[in-house]
N, C-alpha and C positions, 0 to 999 in steps of 0.2 A: 342043582340050580335050574330054574325054569327060564325058558326063553321063548319068545314068539317073534315072528317076523315083523318087520317094520315096512310101512308104505307111507311115503310123505303125503299122499293124497287121502289117506284114511287108514283103516286097520288099527292094530294095536301093538304096543311095544311093552314088554315086561322084562325085567331083569331081577333076579333074586339071589340071595345067598346068605351066608352066615359069617360072623366074625366073633372072635372070643376076646374077652378082656378080663380084668380082675373081677368084674361083676358077673362073669359067666358068659354064656353064648347069647348073642343077639341076632335075630333075623332081620334082614333089611330087604327092601324092594324098591324098584322104580317102576311106575306104571303110567302109561298114557292110555286112557280109556278109548275104546273103539269109537270111531267117528262115523261108522256106517250103521248106526242104530243099535249097536251092541251094548252090553252092560258089563262093566268090569268092577267088581268090588274087592279086588285083591288086596288093596291097601287102604285102611281107614286109620287116620292118625288123630290124636288129640285125646284129652281126658276131660270130661265134664264133671267137675266136682264143685259143690257149693263152697262159697268163699269162707265160711266159718269152719269148714271141714278140711281145709288144705293142710297137707303135711309135707315135710321135706321129701319124703319118698315120692309123693305125687309130683312135686316140682322136678325132682331128679328124672322121673320117668318121661315127663313131657319134654324137658330140655334134652334128654338123651336122644330122643327121636328127632325133634325139630331143629336142634342146633348141633349137638355132638354127632349125631348120625350123619348130618350133612358134611361135617368136617371129615369124618371117617370115609364116607363114600367119595367125596371129592379127592381126598388124598389117595385112595385106592385106585381111582380112575385117572389121575394125573399122568402117569406114564403113557397110557393109551391116548389120552387127549393130546399130549405133546407130539404124538406122531401124526395127528390129523392135520389136513390142510386148512380146516375151518373148525377149530375146537369150540364147542358151545356147552355151557353149563346153565341150566335153568333151575332155579330154586322155586319151589311152590310156596309162596308166602300167603299173605292175607291182608286185607284192609283192616282186620282186627289188630294188626301190629302197628298201625298208623296212629300216632298221637292225635293228629288232626281229625282223622275219620272218627275215632272213638269219642271225640269231644264235640263233634258237629251234630246238633240235634236233628238236622235234616237227613242224616245217614243212618241206615240200619245198624251199623257198627256201634253207634252211641247207645243203643238200646240193650246191648248184651253185656253181661259181666262174666267173663271167663278169664280170670287173671292169669292162669298158667299158660293157656293157649295163646292169649294175646301177648304176653311178655315173651314167649318163645318165638313168636312171629316177628316181634320187634327186634329181637336179637338176630333172627335170620336175615332181616332187612339189612342190619349193619354188617353182618357177615358177608352178604352179597356185595355191598358197596366196597368192602375192603378186598374181597377176592377180585372184583373188577379192577381195582387199582393195582393190585399186586401180581396178578397172573397175566403178564404181558402176552399179547398175541392171542388171547382167548376172549371170547364174548361171555360174560357172566351177567345174567339178568335174573330178575324175579318176576314171577307171574302171580297175579291174584285171580283165582278162578271165580271169585264172587260167591254169593249165597246160592249154592247149588243143591238141588234136591237129592240127598243121599240117605242111606240108612242111618248114618250118625246123627242126622237132624230130623229123623222121622219123615223124610221126604217133604219137609216144609219149605225148602229153598224155592226161590222164585224163578230159577232157571234150571234147564235140563243138564244132565251130565255132559252131553255134547256141547252145550253152550259154555259149561264150566271149563272145558278143555280148549276153547278157542284161543285164549291168550298163550297157552303152553304150545299149542300146535303152531301158532303164528311165529313165536320165537324160535321154535325148532326148525322151521322151514325157511327162515329168512336166508338170504344169500350172504356170501362173504362180504365183509365190510360193514355189516349192520352194526349198530352201536352196542356198547357195553355199559354196565352200571345203570340199567334202566329198570323201572317198575312198570309193568304192563298189565292191563286187564283186557277184557274182550272188546272194549271200545277204543283201546289205544293206550298211549303212554300216560301215566299218572305221576303226580309229584311225590317225591320221597318226603315224608313228614311224620 
């Protein structure tokens, strides 16, 4: 298992490990990219497959990471979170999982067709709201990093990796008593839809 130190003012956080299930062994990781100009490509998620080429195996792979993986990771960390004075869960979602955003011609999300990724992020959105209701005493929120320049999109994103982590860092560093069940991007709270 890999670990790096955390600093609320910057630095990087990483956690990794493996779990086994009927499908074999699956590696998981949680990464918060460096905020001091560093670059961290430890975790790239998503599968870009043409709509006519989609298979059940493709769907299973994407849902296993973006939904089932979140359930597994949350379940694994619940005992530790319950011992915390201020337990926080941040799910990295996307505007691509928003029905409103993907149908709004004024938004970038409406120009992209990635059915498996988008449907997995829609499912993650619902999972986040349900965890927020069911995990009393914990803050459970989702962050939309936005269209960030990474290897997965050929660095075509309109914002830097540092800008893409702004919402995640903001949620992670909020004080006790901040809200739960929210969807946040780098500009603030956005509507669930």
